[in-house]
C-alpha positions in Angstrom: 14.6 -28.5 15.6 11.5 -26.9 14.7 11.6 -24.1 12.3 8.4 -22.7 14.1 6.0 -21.9 11.3 3.3 -24.5 9.9 2.7 -23.6 6.5 -0.6 -25.5 6.3 -2.4 -23.3 8.9 -2.5 -20.7 6.6 -5.8 -20.6 4.3 -7.1 -18.1 2.3 -10.4 -16.5 3.4 -13.7 -16.1 1.7 -15.1 -12.8 0.7 -18.3 -11.4 2.5 -21.0 -9.5 1.9 -23.1 -6.7 3.5 -26.9 -6.1 1.9 -26.3 -8.3 -0.8 -23.2 -6.4 -2.2 -19.8 -7.6 -2.0 -17.7 -5.3 0.2 -14.0 -5.4 -0.6 -12.8 -2.2 0.6 -15.2 -1.1 3.5 -16.9 -3.9 6.3 -20.1 -2.7 7.5 -21.5 -3.2 11.2 -23.7 -5.6 9.8 -21.5 -7.3 7.6 -18.7 -7.9 10.5 -21.6 -9.2 12.9 -22.6 -11.8 10.2 -18.6 -12.6 9.8 -17.6 -13.1 13.5 -19.6 -16.0 14.6 -18.5 -18.0 10.9 -14.7 -17.3 11.0 -12.1 -18.8 13.1 -9.2 -16.8 11.9 -8.7 -13.1 11.2 -5.3 -11.6 9.4 -4.0 -8.3 9.3 -1.3 -6.6 7.7 0.9 -4.1 10.1 2.2 -1.2 8.6 -0.2 1.5 7.7 -3.4 -1.4 9.4 -2.2 -1.7 13.0 0.4 1.1 13.3 1.6 3.9 11.0 5.6 4.6 12.1 5.2 4.4 15.8 2.2 5.5 16.1 -0.8 2.9 16.6 -3.9 3.2 14.5 -6.7 4.4 16.7 -8.9 1.4 17.7 -6.6 -1.3 16.4 -5.7 -2.4 19.8 -9.1 -2.1 20.9 -10.3 -4.7 17.7 -7.9 -7.0 18.1 -8.5 -7.6 21.9 -11.7 -7.9 21.2 -11.2 -10.7 18.6 -9.0 -12.4 21.2 -11.3 -12.1 23.6 -13.7 -13.8 21.6 -11.6 -16.7 21.2 -10.8 -15.6 17.6 -6.9 -16.5 16.0 -5.5 -13.1 15.3 -2.4 -13.6 12.9 -0.1 -10.3 12.0 1.2 -11.0 8.3 3.6 -7.9 7.1 6.2 -8.1 4.3 8.5 -6.1 6.4 11.9 -8.0 6.9 13.8 -5.5 8.8 12.6 -7.0 12.1 12.2 -10.3 13.6 9.1 -11.8 14.7 10.1 -11.2 18.3 10.9 -7.6 17.8 7.1 -7.3 16.0 5.8 -9.0 18.9 7.9 -6.3 21.4 6.3 -3.5 19.3 2.3 -4.8 19.5 2.9 -4.8 23.3 4.3 -1.5 23.5 1.4 0.0 21.4 -1.2 -1.5 23.8 -2.3 -4.6 22.1 -3.2 -8.0 23.5 0.0 -9.6 25.3 -1.5 -13.0 23.6 -0.4 -11.7 20.5 3.3 -13.2 20.4 5.9 -14.2 17.8 4.3 -17.3 16.8 1.4 -15.5 15.7 3.2 -12.9 13.5 4.6 -13.8 10.2 7.0 -12.0 7.8 9.3 -12.4 5.3 12.4 -12.9 7.5 10.5 -16.0 9.1 9.6 -17.3 6.0 12.9 -17.0 4.6 14.9 -18.6 7.3 12.2 -21.0 7.6 13.0 -22.1 3.6 17.0 -21.9 4.1 16.2 -24.2 7.4 13.9 -27.0 5.0 16.5 -26.7 2.4 19.5 -28.2 4.7 21.9 -26.0 4.0 23.7 -25.8 7.2 23.8 -30.0 7.0 25.6 -29.5 3.9 28.1 -27.3 5.1 26.8 -24.3 3.4 26.3 -20.5 4.2 24.3 -18.1 3.0 25.5 -14.1 1.7 23.2 -12.0 3.1 22.1 -8.8 1.9 19.5 -7.5 4.4 18.5 -5.9 7.9 18.6 -7.5 11.4 15.5 -9.4 11.4 17.0 -11.9 9.1 20.0 -12.0 11.2 17.7 -12.9 14.3 15.1 -15.4 12.2 18.6 -17.1 10.6 20.1 -17.3 14.3 17.0 -18.8 15.6 17.7 -21.7 13.2 21.7 -22.1 13.4 21.5 -21.0 10.0 25.0 -20.1 9.0 25.4 -16.8 7.3 28.0 -13.2 6.3 27.9 -10.1 4.5 25.6 -8.4 6.5 26.2 -4.8 8.1 28.2 -2.4 6.4 31.3 -3.5 4.1 33.5 -1.0 2.7 36.5 -2.1 0.0 39.4 0.0 0.0 39.4 2.2 -2.7 42.5 4.7 -2.5 43.8 3.1 -5.9 40.8 4.9 -7.5 39.9 2.1 -9.7 36.5 2.5 -11.7 36.5 -1.7 -12.0 37.1 -3.6 -8.4 39.4 -5.8 -10.2 40.7 -7.0 -6.8 37.5 -7.8 -4.4 37.8 -10.2 -2.0 34.8 -12.8 -1.8 34.8 -13.8 2.3 34.0 -17.5 1.3 34.6 -19.6 -1.4 31.5 -19.6 -4.3 31.4 -23.4 -3.7 30.6 -23.1 0.1 27.8 -20.6 -0.3 24.6 -22.2 -0.4 22.3 -19.0 -1.0 22.1 -15.4 -1.5 19.5 -13.6 0.0 18.2 -10.2 -0.3 16.1 -7.7 1.6 15.9 -4.3 2.5 19.7 -3.1 3.4 20.3 0.3 4.5 24.1 -0.5 3.4 23.8 -1.7 0.1 26.4 -1.0 -2.2 28.1 -2.0 -5.7 30.5 -4.3 -3.5 27.4 -6.3 -2.0 26.2 -6.5 -5.8 29.5 -7.8 -7.2 29.9 -10.4 -4.3 26.3 -11.9 -4.7 26.7 -11.7 -8.9 29.6 -14.3 -8.5 28.3 -16.1 -5.4 25.3 -16.7 -7.8 27.3 -18.2 -10.3 26.9 -21.4 -8.8 24.4 -23.4 -10.3 22.9 -24.8 -6.8 23.2 -21.4 -5.0 19.7 -20.2 -4.3 18.6 -16.9 -4.8 15.7 -15.6 -2.1 14.4 -12.1 -1.9 12.2 -11.1 1.0 9.6 -9.3 -0.7 8.9 -7.6 -4.5 8.2 -4.0 -2.9 10.2 -1.5 -5.1 9.5 1.6 -2.5 8.9 1.7 1.3 5.9 3.6 2.7 7.6 7.0 4.7 6.6 10.0 6.3 7.2 12.1 3.5 5.9 10.9 -0.3 7.5 12.9 -2.4 10.7 11.5 -1.0 11.6 7.7 -2.9 12.7 5.1 -0.6 14.1 2.2 -2.3 13.1 -1.4 -1.2 14.2 -4.9 -2.1 12.0 -5.4 -4.8 13.9 -2.3 -7.2 
C-alpha cells in the first residue's frame, strides 16, 4: 500500500526581488511576471489565504486556475488536521477552485501523521494508536489501514464524585499501544489526558502532535480557542 506522500517532492523555494529590493510580504506585478517562467511549483496556505471560514478569498480561485492552466504545480499546505485531504479537495471544489486540485496536491498534518505511523509499521507489529483528534485524522488513518481508538466523546462514570479517578479503565493494554496522537479535539477532557499519559509510560510508544498552534483563528478575535499546541 502506498501512503500517498512523496516527501522528496516538497522543496523550499527561494525568495524573489522586485526592483532590486527583497519583497517578503507583498509580491508586486513585475516580480510576479519574473517569477512565473522560472517557477514550477507554487505552495499556498489554506485558512486565511485561499478562504476564511466558509468564504473564499476574492481572486484566489482565479489565481490558482491561472497557474494550473500555465502548467504550474499548485500545492495546498495547511496545518489544520481537522479535515482529511479528500474533505479539503471537496471544499476547494465547492468554493470554485480548479477541479484539478485533488487530494494528492494537498498536504496537511492528518495525512503526514498517518504517513509517519504507516512508515513506522505499527499495524504490522500488532500495535494500535490512541487518538485524540478530529475526523480528519480518522479518515487518513483509515485510508492506510492503521488501527486506532479513543476518538470521539469519552465520558467516565463519575457518580461517586471522587476527586481522583483511581478506577479509570484503559481500553487497551499499554503494551498494545504503539503511539499516542494528539490534535484538535472538541471532546478533549481529563480522562483522555490521563489515558494518554498512561499509554506513554511505555518506552517505545510514539508521541505525535499534529501542530504547535496554541490557539485557533476564529471570527471573534476576543474569544480564545485552544488548539493542539496549548
